[in-house]
C-alpha positions as CSV (number, residue, x, y, z in Angstrom):
1,M,-2.0,15.1,5.7
2,T,-4.4,15.5,2.8
3,D,-1.6,16.3,0.4
4,E,0.3,13.2,1.5
5,I,-2.7,10.9,0.9
6,G,-3.5,12.6,-2.4
7,Q,0.1,12.0,-3.7
8,K,0.2,8.3,-2.9
9,P,-1.9,7.0,-5.9
10,T,0.3,9.1,-8.3
11,T,3.5,7.8,-6.7
12,I,2.2,4.2,-6.9
13,R,1.0,4.6,-10.5
14,A,4.4,6.1,-11.6
15,A,6.3,3.3,-9.9
16,L,4.1,0.7,-11.5
17,A,4.7,2.2,-14.9
18,T,8.5,2.5,-14.4
19,G,8.8,-1.0,-13.1
20,G,6.5,-2.5,-15.8
21,L,4.2,-3.8,-13.1
22,G,0.5,-4.4,-13.4
23,A,-0.4,-4.1,-9.7
24,L,0.9,-3.6,-6.2
25,R,-0.5,-6.0,-3.5
26,L,-0.1,-4.7,0.0
27,R,-0.4,-7.5,2.6
28,G,1.4,-5.9,5.5
29,V,-0.2,-3.4,7.8
30,D,2.9,-1.1,7.4
31,G,2.6,-0.9,3.6
32,F,-1.2,-0.3,3.9
33,A,-0.5,2.4,6.5
34,W,2.0,4.1,4.1
35,A,-0.4,4.0,1.2
36,T,-3.3,5.4,3.1
37,G,-1.5,7.9,5.2
38,G,-2.1,5.9,8.4
39,A,-5.9,5.3,7.8
40,S,-7.6,2.3,9.4
41,N,-6.9,-1.0,7.7
42,A,-10.3,-2.4,8.8
43,V,-12.2,-3.9,5.9
44,Q,-15.9,-3.0,5.9
45,E,-17.0,-5.3,3.1
46,H,-15.5,-8.6,2.0
47,P,-15.8,-8.8,-1.8
48,W,-13.1,-11.4,-2.0
49,D,-14.3,-14.2,0.3
50,A,-13.4,-16.8,-2.3
51,P,-9.6,-16.8,-2.8
52,A,-9.9,-18.3,-6.3
53,E,-12.2,-15.5,-7.4
54,R,-9.8,-12.8,-5.9
55,E,-6.8,-14.3,-7.6
56,R,-8.6,-14.6,-11.0
57,F,-9.5,-10.9,-10.7
58,V,-5.9,-9.9,-10.0
59,A,-4.6,-12.0,-12.9
60,V,-7.0,-10.5,-15.3
61,E,-7.1,-6.9,-14.1
62,A,-3.4,-6.4,-13.2
63,G,-2.3,-6.6,-16.9
64,G,1.2,-7.3,-15.8
65,E,3.5,-8.6,-13.1
66,V,2.3,-8.1,-9.5
67,A,4.7,-6.8,-6.8
68,S,4.0,-7.2,-3.1
69,D,5.4,-6.2,0.2
70,R,5.0,-9.8,1.2
71,P,5.2,-11.8,-2.1
72,R,3.7,-15.2,-2.7
73,G,3.7,-17.4,-5.8
74,G,4.9,-15.5,-8.8
75,E,4.8,-12.0,-7.3
76,R,7.8,-9.8,-7.5
77,S,9.5,-9.6,-4.1
78,R,10.5,-6.0,-4.2
79,W,8.6,-2.9,-5.2
80,T,10.8,-0.9,-7.5
81,G,9.1,2.4,-6.9
82,G,10.5,2.7,-3.4
83,A,7.0,3.4,-2.2
84,A,6.2,0.5,0.1
85,P,8.5,1.3,3.0
86,R,10.2,-1.1,5.4
87,S,8.2,-1.3,8.7
88,G,10.7,0.9,10.6
89,S,10.2,3.8,8.3
90,A,6.4,3.4,8.4
91,R,6.6,3.4,12.2
92,R,8.7,6.5,12.2
93,A,6.4,8.3,9.8
94,R,3.3,7.3,11.9
95,A,5.0,8.5,15.1
96,R,5.7,11.9,13.5
97,R,2.1,12.2,12.3
98,N,0.8,11.2,15.8
99,R,3.1,13.8,17.4
100,V,1.7,16.5,15.1
101,R,-1.9,15.4,15.7
102,G,-1.2,15.4,19.4
103,R,0.1,19.0,19.3
104,E,-2.8,20.1,17.2
105,R,-5.4,18.7,19.6
106,A,-3.7,19.8,22.8
107,P,-5.5,22.5,24.7
């Protein structure tokens, strides 16, 4: 599991560079689950309570076009890196991980 999570940032950065993108915005739980290896999507702190502030940050920091699993506005509709999976593949991957975890924890 650790290797999977450790590879995700590298995969995302490589796809961003290949696609000429500045950022990947994950709005869907399935994309977030893929990127974090199934970690919780609970947000502990809310630094972006003001939507205008959040969007200004993305516009400045992205440094290029933004892709999203659920695009809005001028965001690219598909992520060219193949990293953000369709929800079915995320569910299958999560199910495989859960089966492995279950076997590991079984008495």
